[in-house]
C-alpha positions in Angstrom: -72.5 -23.3 -32.9 -76.7 -24.1 -31.6 -78.3 -23.5 -28.3 -77.7 -26.9 -27.5 -74.3 -26.9 -27.9 -71.6 -26.8 -25.0 -69.4 -24.5 -25.1 -66.4 -27.7 -24.2 -63.0 -29.0 -26.2 -63.6 -32.7 -25.9 -60.4 -34.5 -26.4 -59.1 -38.2 -26.5 -55.9 -39.7 -27.9 -55.9 -43.2 -30.1 -54.2 -45.7 -31.2 -56.2 -48.5 -33.1 -59.6 -48.4 -31.4 -62.2 -49.2 -34.3 -63.7 -51.8 -31.8 -64.6 -48.7 -29.1 -64.3 -45.5 -30.5 -67.6 -45.0 -32.4 -70.0 -45.2 -29.4 -67.5 -43.1 -27.9 -67.1 -39.8 -29.9 -70.9 -40.1 -30.6 -71.4 -39.2 -27.3 -69.6 -36.6 -27.4 -71.9 -35.0 -30.5 -73.0 -32.0 -28.3 -70.0 -30.7 -27.7 -68.2 -27.8 -29.1 -65.8 -29.4 -30.9 -64.4 -33.0 -30.9 -60.8 -33.7 -30.6 -59.3 -36.5 -31.4 -55.3 -37.1 -31.9 -54.5 -40.6 -33.7 -50.2 -41.9 -33.4 -50.9 -43.8 -36.4 -53.7 -46.6 -35.8 -53.2 -49.1 -38.7 -56.9 -50.6 -38.1 -60.1 -48.8 -38.8 -59.8 -46.0 -36.2 -58.8 -43.3 -39.1 -61.4 -44.7 -41.5 -64.6 -44.1 -38.5 -63.4 -41.0 -37.4 -63.1 -39.3 -40.6 -66.7 -41.2 -41.2 -68.3 -39.7 -38.2 -67.0 -35.7 -39.2 -69.3 -36.8 -42.2 -72.2 -37.7 -40.9 -71.5 -33.9 -39.2 -70.3 -34.4 -36.1 -67.7 -31.4 -34.8 -64.5 -33.5 -35.3 -61.3 -32.4 -35.4 -58.4 -35.2 -36.4 -55.3 -34.8 -36.0 -52.1 -37.0 -36.7 -49.0 -36.9 -33.5 -46.5 -39.6 -33.6 -46.3 -41.1 -30.2 -44.9 -39.0 -26.8 -46.1 -40.8 -23.8 -49.5 -41.1 -21.9 -48.8 -38.0 -20.8 -46.6 -35.9 -23.8 -49.9 -37.0 -26.0 -52.1 -36.1 -23.7 -50.6 -33.3 -23.1 -50.1 -32.1 -26.9 -53.9 -33.1 -27.7 -55.2 -30.5 -24.7 -52.2 -27.7 -26.0 -54.8 -28.4 -29.8 -57.9 -27.1 -28.1 -60.1 -24.0 -28.4 -62.6 -24.0 -25.9 -61.8 -22.6 -22.3 -63.2 -25.6 -20.9 -61.9 -28.7 -22.0 -63.0 -32.9 -21.4 -60.7 -36.0 -21.2 -62.6 -39.2 -22.8 -60.4 -42.0 -23.7 -61.2 -44.3 -26.9 -63.2 -47.2 -24.5 -65.6 -45.0 -22.5 -68.7 -43.5 -23.4 -70.5 -40.4 -21.3 -73.7 -41.4 -20.1 -75.9 -38.3 -21.8 -76.8 -37.6 -18.0 -72.9 -37.0 -17.8 -73.2 -34.9 -21.0 -76.0 -32.7 -19.6 -74.3 -32.4 -15.8 -70.9 -31.3 -17.5 -73.2 -28.5 -19.4 -74.8 -27.2 -15.9 -70.8 -27.3 -14.6 -69.4 -25.1 -17.0 -72.2 -22.7 -17.4 -71.9 -21.4 -13.7 -68.5 -22.9 -12.5 -67.9 -20.0 -10.4 -64.0 -19.7 -9.2 -63.8 -24.1 -9.6 -60.7 -24.6 -12.3 -61.8 -28.9 -12.8 -64.0 -31.0 -12.1 -63.9 -35.1 -11.5 -66.3 -37.6 -12.8 -67.4 -40.9 -11.6 -66.4 -43.9 -14.0 -68.4 -47.2 -13.8 -66.1 -50.0 -15.2 -67.3 -53.0 -17.8 -65.4 -56.5 -16.0 -66.0 -59.7 -17.8 -68.3 -61.8 -16.2 -70.6 -59.5 -14.8 -71.0 -56.2 -16.6 -70.8 -52.5 -15.4 -69.9 -52.8 -11.7 -72.7 -53.6 -9.2 -74.0 -50.2 -8.0 -72.7 -50.3 -4.5 -68.9 -51.1 -5.9 -66.8 -47.7 -4.6 -66.2 -46.3 -7.8 -63.5 -44.3 -9.2 -63.1 -40.9 -9.2 -61.1 -38.7 -12.1 -60.5 -35.2 -13.2 -61.7 -35.3 -16.5 -63.2 -31.9 -17.2 -60.5 -28.7 -16.8 -59.9 -25.0 -17.4 -57.8 -25.3 -20.6 -55.4 -23.0 -19.2 -55.3 -23.9 -15.5 -54.2 -27.7 -16.4 -51.6 -29.7 -17.6 -50.5 -33.1 -18.0 -46.7 -34.0 -16.9 -44.8 -35.2 -19.8 -42.6 -37.9 -17.5 -46.2 -39.5 -17.1 -45.4 -42.5 -19.7 -48.0 -44.2 -17.8 -50.9 -43.6 -15.6 -50.9 -39.8 -17.2 -53.4 -37.8 -14.8 -54.7 -33.9 -15.2 -52.9 -31.2 -12.6 -54.8 -28.6 -11.7 -54.5 -25.0 -10.7 -56.7 -24.4 -8.4 -60.2 -25.9 -6.9 -61.9 -28.7 -8.1 -65.5 -30.1 -7.7 -67.7 -33.0 -8.3 -69.6 -33.8 -11.0 -73.0 -34.9 -9.2 -74.7 -36.7 -12.4 -74.2 -39.6 -14.5 -71.3 -41.5 -15.2 -68.2 -42.4 -17.4 -69.1 -45.8 -18.5 -65.3 -47.6 -19.5 -65.4 -50.6 -21.5 -61.8 -51.7 -21.3 -62.0 -55.5 -22.1 -60.3 -57.6 -24.1 -58.6 -60.5 -24.9 -57.2 -62.6 -21.9 -53.9 -62.5 -23.8 -54.4 -59.0 -25.0 -55.1 -58.2 -21.3 -51.7 -59.8 -20.1 -49.7 -58.3 -22.5 -51.0 -55.0 -21.9 -50.6 -55.6 -17.9 -46.9 -56.5 -19.4 -46.2 -53.4 -21.3 -47.6 -50.8 -18.8 -45.4 -52.9 -15.4 -42.6 -52.3 -17.8 -43.5 -48.3 -18.3 -44.2 -48.0 -14.3 -40.9 -49.9 -13.4 -38.7 -47.6 -16.1 -40.5 -44.2 -14.9 -39.7 -44.8 -11.2 -36.5 -45.4 -11.9 -35.9 -42.5 -14.3 -37.3 -40.4 -11.0 -34.7 -41.7 -8.9 -37.3 -44.0 -6.9 -35.2 -46.9 -5.0 -37.0 -50.0 -4.9 -38.0 -52.2 -2.1 -37.9 -55.7 -2.1 -40.5 -56.6 0.9 -42.9 -54.3 -1.5 -43.4 -57.5 -3.5 -45.6 -58.9 -0.6 -47.1 -55.7 0.9 -48.4 -54.0 -2.5 -50.3 -57.5 -3.8 -51.8 -57.5 -0.6 -52.7 -54.0 -0.3 -54.1 -53.7 -3.8 -55.9 -57.2 -3.4 -58.0 -56.1 0.1 -58.2 -52.4 -1.5 -60.0 -53.7 -5.0 -61.8 -56.7 -3.4 -62.7 -55.8 0.3 -62.9 -51.7 0.4 -63.8 -50.7 -2.9 -66.5 -53.6 -2.4 -65.8 -55.8 -6.1 -66.6 -59.0 -3.4 -70.0 -57.8 -4.6 -69.5 -58.6 -8.3 -69.2 -62.5 -7.5 -66.0 -63.9 -8.8 -65.6 -61.6 -11.6 -64.8 -59.0 -9.0 -62.4 -61.7 -7.3 -60.5 -61.7 -10.9 -60.6 -58.1 -10.8 -58.7 -58.1 -7.3 -56.4 -60.6 -8.5 -55.2 -58.4 -11.7 -54.8 -55.5 -9.5 -52.2 -57.6 -7.3 -51.1 -59.5 -10.4 -50.0 -55.7 -11.2 -48.8 -54.4 -8.1 -46.9 -57.7 -8.2 -44.6 -57.2 -11.5 -44.3 -53.4 -10.9 -42.3 -54.2 -7.8 -39.8 -57.0 -9.4 -39.3 -55.3 -12.3 -38.4 -52.0 -9.9 -36.7 -54.1 -8.1 -34.6 -56.1 -11.1 -33.9 -52.9 -12.7 -31.9 -51.4 -9.1 -30.1 -55.5 -9.3 -29.1 -53.9 -12.3 -30.0 -57.1 -14.2 
C-alpha cells in the first residue's frame, strides 16, 4: 500500500461487459483492492480484467454462479477485505473528484455507516444529462460490517445500512448504460419479469388500476420532477422508457395474479 492508496475495497459483479469494464476498473486504481466477481462471461471480459491485473491494478478476480442481483452482490461484499467498501457497476466510471472525496470521507467518517453518491446518466442523442437534471443519489460507500444486500432482491438491489448515511458532495459516478435499442427492450422485458416475480414471491397483490397510474406517474417523475425535459427529445425518450417499464411491470403482475 502506498501513501496514495485509499483503504477501501471496490467491488463489482459482471457478465459479458467487454464494452465498458476497462475504464470502470482503471478509475478505481487508487483503491486498496478491486474485487471483480464474474458469473461466467463468454466475451473478453475476463481477459480484460486479467490484463489490467497484469499491469499492476490491485484486482482480485473470482467466479461465482449467478445468484440474482441481490445474492451476487452480497457474495461479493462478503469477500471484501477492507473495513470500507465501494460498489461500482461495470458500466459506471468514478470521476477523479469522486475518488478524492471518498478518500476524504473514509479518513474521518465519524460515526457514519455509509455514504450516498450522485450518479449522472449518459442518454442517447444528448450525452450526460443537463447540469440541472436531478440525478439519482445512491448508497454505494459503506462500512462492510454494517451493510448487506437482500438476496431476495433479484432486481433493483440496494444496500441496507445499519446506521447514519451521509452524502459524498464532490464528483459523480458517470453511468454509460447505452446499448442497442433491441437489446435495451430485451433487458427491459427481462427486468420487468423479474420485478413482477419478486412482487409475487413477497405476496404483494397486483392492482389493475396501476397499469394506468404507474406509467403516468413515472413519466411525470422523470420528465418534469427530475427535469429530463431539459435534455430535449432525448429526455422525453428516457421518461417514456420509464413509463413503459412501469406499465410492463404492472401488466405482468396483473397477469400473474390471474394465473395466466
